[in-house]
C-alpha positions in Angstrom: 4.5 3.3 4.5 1.9 2.7 7.3 1.0 -0.9 8.1 -1.9 -1.1 10.5 -1.1 2.4 11.9 2.6 1.7 12.4 4.7 4.2 10.4 7.6 2.8 8.5 9.9 5.4 7.0 12.3 4.3 4.3 14.9 6.8 3.2 17.6 6.8 0.6 21.1 7.9 1.7 24.3 7.5 -0.2 22.5 5.4 -2.9 21.3 2.9 -0.2 17.8 2.4 1.1 17.6 2.6 4.9 15.0 1.7 7.4 15.6 2.1 11.2 19.3 2.8 10.5 19.7 -0.5 8.7 20.3 -1.1 5.0 17.4 -2.7 3.1 18.3 -5.4 0.6 17.8 -3.9 -2.8 16.2 -7.0 -4.1 13.4 -6.9 -1.5 12.8 -3.2 -2.2 12.7 -3.8 -5.9 10.1 -6.6 -5.4 8.0 -4.3 -3.3 8.2 -1.4 -5.8 7.4 -3.8 -8.7 4.4 -5.1 -6.8 2.8 -1.7 -6.1 3.8 -0.5 -9.6 2.0 -3.3 -11.3 -1.3 -3.4 -9.4 -4.4 -4.4 -11.2 -7.8 -4.2 -9.5 -10.6 -6.7 -9.6 -13.2 -4.0 -10.2 -13.9 -0.3 -9.7 -16.4 1.0 -7.2 -19.1 3.6 -7.8 -17.7 6.8 -6.3 -21.2 7.8 -5.1 -21.0 5.0 -2.5 -19.3 6.4 0.6 -17.3 3.3 1.4 -14.2 5.1 2.5 -14.7 7.9 5.0 -12.2 10.2 6.8 -12.7 8.1 10.0 -11.5 4.8 8.5 -8.3 3.3 9.7 -6.4 2.0 6.7 -4.9 -1.4 6.7 -1.9 -0.2 4.5 -1.0 3.3 3.4 1.9 3.9 1.0 3.3 7.4 0.3 6.0 7.9 -2.3 7.6 11.3 -2.4 9.8 12.4 -5.2 9.4 14.7 -8.2 5.7 13.9 -7.8 4.0 12.5 -4.7 1.9 9.3 -4.9 -0.4 7.7 -2.4 -2.1 4.3 -2.2 -4.4 3.5 0.7 -6.0 0.1 1.3 -8.9 -0.5 3.6 -9.8 -3.9 4.8 -13.5 -4.5 4.9 -15.4 -7.7 5.9 -18.7 -8.3 4.2 -20.6 -11.6 4.5 -17.6 -13.4 6.0 -15.5 -12.3 3.0 -12.5 -9.9 3.3 -12.2 -7.2 0.6 -9.5 -4.7 0.2 -10.8 -1.4 -1.1 -8.2 0.9 -2.6 -7.8 4.6 -3.1 -5.0 6.0 -5.2 -3.7 9.4 -6.3 -3.4 8.0 -9.8 -7.1 7.2 -10.4 -10.2 9.0 -9.3 -12.3 5.8 -8.7 -12.0 3.6 -5.7 -11.3 -0.1 -6.5 -11.1 -3.6 -5.1 -7.8 -5.3 -5.0 -7.4 -9.1 -5.0 -6.6 -10.4 -1.5 -3.5 -12.3 -2.7 -2.0 -9.0 -4.0 -2.5 -7.2 -0.6 -1.1 -10.2 1.2 2.0 -10.1 -1.0 2.4 -6.4 -0.4 2.0 -7.1 3.4 4.7 -9.8 3.2 7.1 -7.6 1.4 6.7 -4.8 3.9 7.4 -7.2 6.7 10.6 -8.4 4.9 11.7 -4.7 4.6 11.3 -4.1 8.3 12.9 -7.4 9.2 
């Protein structure tokens, strides 16, 4: 996980999830995984629009490695005094907009994980 360019590595060891040599409460990790597993976007964005470029600094980046690798990248954009979160995922080809409350919930859970 990367939160505002800070790398947060979570690893599994002896059937326990660990961050920074400390056990993570399974309930918190389950809540986090449920949250990212059940994301629903507000809308999709026309891929012809170059909203996300290689130079963007993502607000949150999530990488899941296993039998298959997955990525979710969220960019925070401010337009007309409104904050929007634009997502890019390895599971769908189109970019999308996520509701702010969902991104705030993911952010809260990441902060709970890191203590």
